C-alpha positions in Angstrom: 56.9 -59.2 141.8 55.1 -56.6 139.6 54.9 -54.4 142.7 58.7 -54.0 142.5 58.6 -52.3 139.1 59.4 -48.6 139.4 59.0 -48.6 143.2 60.7 -46.2 145.6 60.6 -45.9 149.4 61.9 -42.9 151.3 62.0 -41.9 154.9 62.8 -38.3 155.8 61.6 -34.8 156.8 59.4 -32.4 154.9 61.5 -29.4 153.8 58.5 -27.0 153.6 54.8 -26.9 154.2 52.9 -28.8 151.5 51.6 -26.7 148.5 48.0 -27.7 147.7 46.3 -26.9 144.4 43.1 -28.0 142.8 42.9 -28.9 139.2 40.2 -27.6 136.8 38.3 -30.9 137.4 38.4 -30.4 141.2 41.0 -33.0 142.0 43.6 -32.0 144.7 47.3 -32.2 144.2 50.1 -31.5 146.7 53.7 -30.8 146.0 56.4 -30.9 148.7 60.1 -31.9 149.1 61.5 -34.4 151.5 65.1 -34.5 152.8 66.8 -37.9 153.4 70.0 -38.1 155.3 72.9 -40.6 155.0 75.9 -40.6 157.2 79.3 -42.2 157.0 82.8 -41.8 158.5 85.4 -40.2 156.2 89.1 -41.3 156.1 89.8 -39.1 159.1 87.1 -40.9 161.2 84.8 -37.9 161.2 81.1 -38.4 160.8 79.8 -36.8 157.6 76.1 -36.3 156.9 74.8 -36.0 153.3 71.3 -34.7 152.6 69.5 -35.6 149.4 66.3 -33.7 148.4 63.4 -35.4 146.6 60.4 -33.8 145.1 57.1 -35.4 145.9 53.7 -35.1 144.3 50.5 -36.5 145.8 47.0 -36.7 144.3 43.5 -37.0 145.7 43.2 -38.4 149.2 47.0 -38.4 149.6 47.0 -34.7 148.9 44.3 -34.1 151.4 46.4 -36.1 154.0 49.4 -33.9 153.3 47.2 -30.8 153.7 45.5 -31.9 156.9 48.2 -33.7 158.9 51.7 -32.7 157.7 53.8 -29.6 157.8 57.4 -28.5 157.4 59.6 -30.8 159.5 57.2 -33.7 159.7 59.0 -37.1 159.7 57.3 -39.4 157.1 57.8 -42.6 155.1 56.5 -42.8 151.6 56.2 -45.4 148.9 55.7 -44.4 145.3 57.0 -44.4 141.8 59.7 -42.3 140.2 58.7 -40.1 137.2 60.6 -37.8 134.9 59.1 -35.0 132.9 60.3 -32.0 131.0 59.0 -28.6 129.9 60.1 -25.6 128.0 60.9 -22.6 130.2 59.9 -19.1 129.2 63.4 -18.4 127.9 63.1 -21.4 125.5 65.4 -23.8 127.4 64.3 -27.3 128.1 64.0 -28.2 131.8 64.0 -31.7 133.2 62.3 -32.6 136.4 62.2 -35.8 138.5 59.6 -36.4 141.2 58.1 -39.2 143.2 54.4 -39.9 142.8 53.2 -40.9 146.3 51.2 -44.1 146.6 51.4 -44.6 150.4 52.2 -42.3 153.3 53.2 -43.1 156.9 53.4 -40.3 159.4 56.4 -41.1 161.6 56.3 -37.8 163.6 56.2 -38.5 167.3 52.8 -37.4 168.7 53.0 -35.1 171.7 50.5 -35.7 174.5 49.0 -32.7 176.3 49.5 -32.9 180.0 
């Protein structure tokens, strides 16, 4: 049951190519956004699609996986934990940021076979 604490699962498409950086200690980190879609029918019977954007951060071997195998548009599933952080912008205002720290990645992009 402890695995359910602060656990999030998302399935969607990458909105841009992963950004890869290396920390001063040599550890790789990747940042990317993922779009998830939800659809419903409104009161007029029309289908409406809502897109939600989620910021992802992946460390170590997960960052290497993003860098090696994934690109904008890749269809993936992830499991991770939700984190919140804040920082002070250059103009002195406080900015809040929410992101998902990736713990597992599943590449759901259909593989094309060369003929």
